[in-house]
N, C-alpha and C positions, 0 to 999 in steps of 0.2 A: 889654738887660742892660747897664746900665753898671758896670764894673769901677774900682775906685780903690784906690790905695796910699796908706796912711797915712804921711805925711811931716810930722814935728814936728806943727805945729798946725794944719796943712793938708791936704786930700785932692788927688792928683793924679790925674786921669783917665788910665786905660789906653786907648790906641788902637787900635781894631781894625786888623788886618791882612787883609785878606778875601782869598782865595786868587784869584790872577790865573788860575790854569788848573785844569781839572777834574783834571787827571793829577797836580797837586801835592797836591791835597786827598786822592786816592784813595791816592798813595803813603805817605802820612803815616797814613792811615786803616786801611790794610792791615797796615802794618808794627806798628802797635799795635792790632790786630784785638781779640785776646783781652781784653786791658786794659780798652777801650773798651765793648766788646760782650758778651763771654763767649762769642764765637763761635769756631770753627776755621776757618781759611782753607784752603780747597780749591785753588782756581786762580783766578788773575788773569787777567782778559781769557778768559773761557772762551766758545767758541763752541758753539751748539746751534740746528742746523739754519740758519735765515735770520738769528738773532738773535748778538748778540755780548755777553754780561755782563760788567761792568767787574769784579764781585768774585763768585765763588761761595763759599760758606761752608756750613758746619753747624753746626748748634745739637744741642749733646750733651745738653743739658736735656730738651729737645723731641723728640729724635731726628728732626730735620728739617731739610732743605735751605733756604737763605737766600740770595737774590740781592741784593747791593748795587749800586746805581746813584747817580753824583756827579751834582750838579746845579752848576753856579755861577750860571746865569741863572735868577733867582726867579718868571719868568715862563713856563717852561717847562711843560708839561703833566705830571703824574706817573699820572693813571687810566689814561690810553690805554694808556703805555707798560706800567704795572704790570701792568694785565688781561693784556696780550698776553704779557708774560714770564711770568705765574702760568699762562696757559694752555698756554704751551709746556714749562713745567716739569711739569707734571700728564700731559701728552701723552707726554712723552718721559721718563718716570722713569728707564728702563734706562741711559740716557745719562747721568743723573746718578751713579747708584750705579756704574756703568763708571769715570767720571772720578776719583770719591773712591776707588775700589780701587787704582787706578793710581797715585794718590799716596802709597801706602804710608804712611798716618796712623796705625799701629798697631793696626789691624783691619781686617776683612774685612766689609762691608756687605752682606747680601743685602736683597731687595725688602720683605719683612716686617719688617726691623730698623727701618724709616724709617715715621716717622708723616705719612702725607701730607696729613692733615687741618691740620698745623701750616706747610705751606710759606710762606714770606714773601718779601715784597719790601720792602726798605729803601731809601728815598730819602734820601740826604745831601746838604745844600746849607748855604751861608752862612745862610740863612734862607726861610721859606716864606711867601708870602703866604696871607690869608683864604680866597681861592678854593681852594688848594691844600689847607688843612687841612680846609675843609668836604666837600670833594668825596669827601675818604678818611675820614669820620668814620660809618663804616660798621661794625658788629658782624662781619659774615661777610666782609669783604673784607681779605684778608692783604697789605695795603700799609700800611707804617709809614714816618712821616717822622723825620729826625733832623737837627738844627741843628748843625751842626759849626764853629764859629768860631775863628779865630786872632787872636792880640793881640801887640802889641809885649811884649817881654821872655819871650818865649817861652812866653806862656800859652796854653791851648784852654779853651773850654768846650764842653760836648755836652750837647744837652737832646733827650731821648726825648719827641716831642710825642703824648700820651696821648689817647685817645679820650674823649670826654665820656662820663660815668656812664652817660646815657640815651641812648648814640648808638644810631640805629634800625637795623633790620635790611635789608640790600639785596634790594628786591623788583624784579620786572618793571616796576612803576610808575616806579622811579626810572632805567630804562635804555631807551637810544634803541631803536628796532625792530632795526636792523642789528647791535644788539650783544648781543641776547638771548641767544642760542644760547652765544656765549662765555662771557657773564658765568655764564649759567645752569651751564656746565661747571665753573666755580670754585666759585660759592656752593654747589653739590651735595658738594663734597669739602671746602672749606675749613671749619673751625672755630674760632672765637676761645673760648678757656676762660678765663672771667673767673668772679668771684665767683658769680655766679646758676648758671652751670654746676656750679660745685663743690657748692653747698648742694644740688643735685639728687641728689646722692651720699649724703647724710646724711639725718637724722630732726630734728624740732624741737628734739628735747633735745641731739642733738650739734652742731647748729647753733649753739645757745644756749651750750655749753660752748666750742665753736670761737672763737667771739665773746670770750670771756674770756681764752683763752690768747693770741689773736690780737693784741688790745690790750696784754696784759702783755708780749709779746715785741717789739712794735713799741717800747714804751717803754722798753726797755733801752738803744737805742742809736737816735740819731737819723738815723743813716746805714744803718737796715736798710730795704731795699725789699721788697717783696712781689709775687710773679707767680704765675699760675696755670698749672698744666699739667694734661694730662690725667687725671692719676693723684694728683697731690696740690698742696699749696700751698708755695711755696718761699720763705723768708724769706733774703733775701741782703744780704750786706755787701762791697761791692766787688767786685762779679759773682760772688761765691763764695757757696755755699750754706752756712748756719748752722744753720737749722732746717729740715724739711720736715714737713708734717702731712699725713696720709690720711685723708679723712672716710669713715666708715662708718654704717650707720643705727643701730648699736648703741654705737657708740665712736670715739675717735679713735686713731690711731697716730701718734707723734712720734719722728721720728728726730733724732740732731744729728749732724752732719757732721764726726765726729772718729775717728780709729782708736782700736781697743779698748785700753783700758789708760792711755790719755792723760788722762783725765779722772777726777777723784776723784768716786765715788758710794758714799759711806759706807753709805747706807740700802739700796743694793744694788737699786734700783728698775728698773733699766734691764737688757736683755738684750743679749747678746753677739750681733749678727748679721754679723759679720765673714766667716764661711762659708755663709751663708745668702742666697739670692735675696730681694731686697725692692724695691718701687717708691722709697722715699726714698733719700736720699745718708747714707753713714755707719754707723758699726756699732753706734751707740747706739740702742735702740728702748725706748719705754715704751708701754702701753695705756692711756688715759686715759677714764674712766668719770664721773669728778668732778673738782672743783677741790681735792680734800685736799690733793694734795703740791704745788700751784701754785709756792707760792714756793721749794721744794726744787728742784723742776724747773727753774723760772729760775735758781736759783743754779748748778747744773750748766751749762745754757746759756752763763751769763756766761763761765765757763771757757773756751769754745771762741770768744769776742769778741775777744781779744787786749787 
């Protein structure tokens, strides 16, 4: 990707300044971890048995641990290392929980508080080659790639490389004989939640209703991103949840991530969930069975977009 600065009647190319050391990349990424990824830093340079993880983080959205590794050389393997690290994380779950609790991050984790199916490895590099991208393009392999580039004039770009929409499932036929047991341990536990898994929670009626609301919400702001978790679809802007939608067989449940009393709801459609437990984020909840109030609900959501 080329970046230009407009200068009078011409364009000036902004030159890339690649990180010379992995440590420099790691320091900048960790210092801005929440802004860049939405993750919480648990420990830098965390040792687990014979492995030394560059960054141990926690995903509060998915309730899962994430290890981040930094690569300056784009020829380095990511799959072998990623599989080994994932296997270690799943084998020594208590060590991860102990480290989290020792860091005093505001709450105490118990084993059942963690969704181990969402355990992930992020590889961060200036760029990745086609082989690295293709070798991680499996639905049930918790390895993700992030291109992190630095340019002159203190500019940065962050590109989360998405799996192809029709990424295959990793099976024994994709694995070398000497790796089958290790990979089988991972694929047995790791689940990648996407639109397909989300739709399995609903019915033909609620899936169609969701599609209407999904497109309408995405059209509100071109900076809104959509990710899927085990319980809901999360519509995010700048890594922060704006709206979450829970899929049920008979209805959708929509949550606006705002404190109760901060949004104007003259029709009184929303319920106050500030003192009630629920899957989505925010205090505003509305049950949806049709599109009758679609435009009105969008007008309330807009208030939360800033």
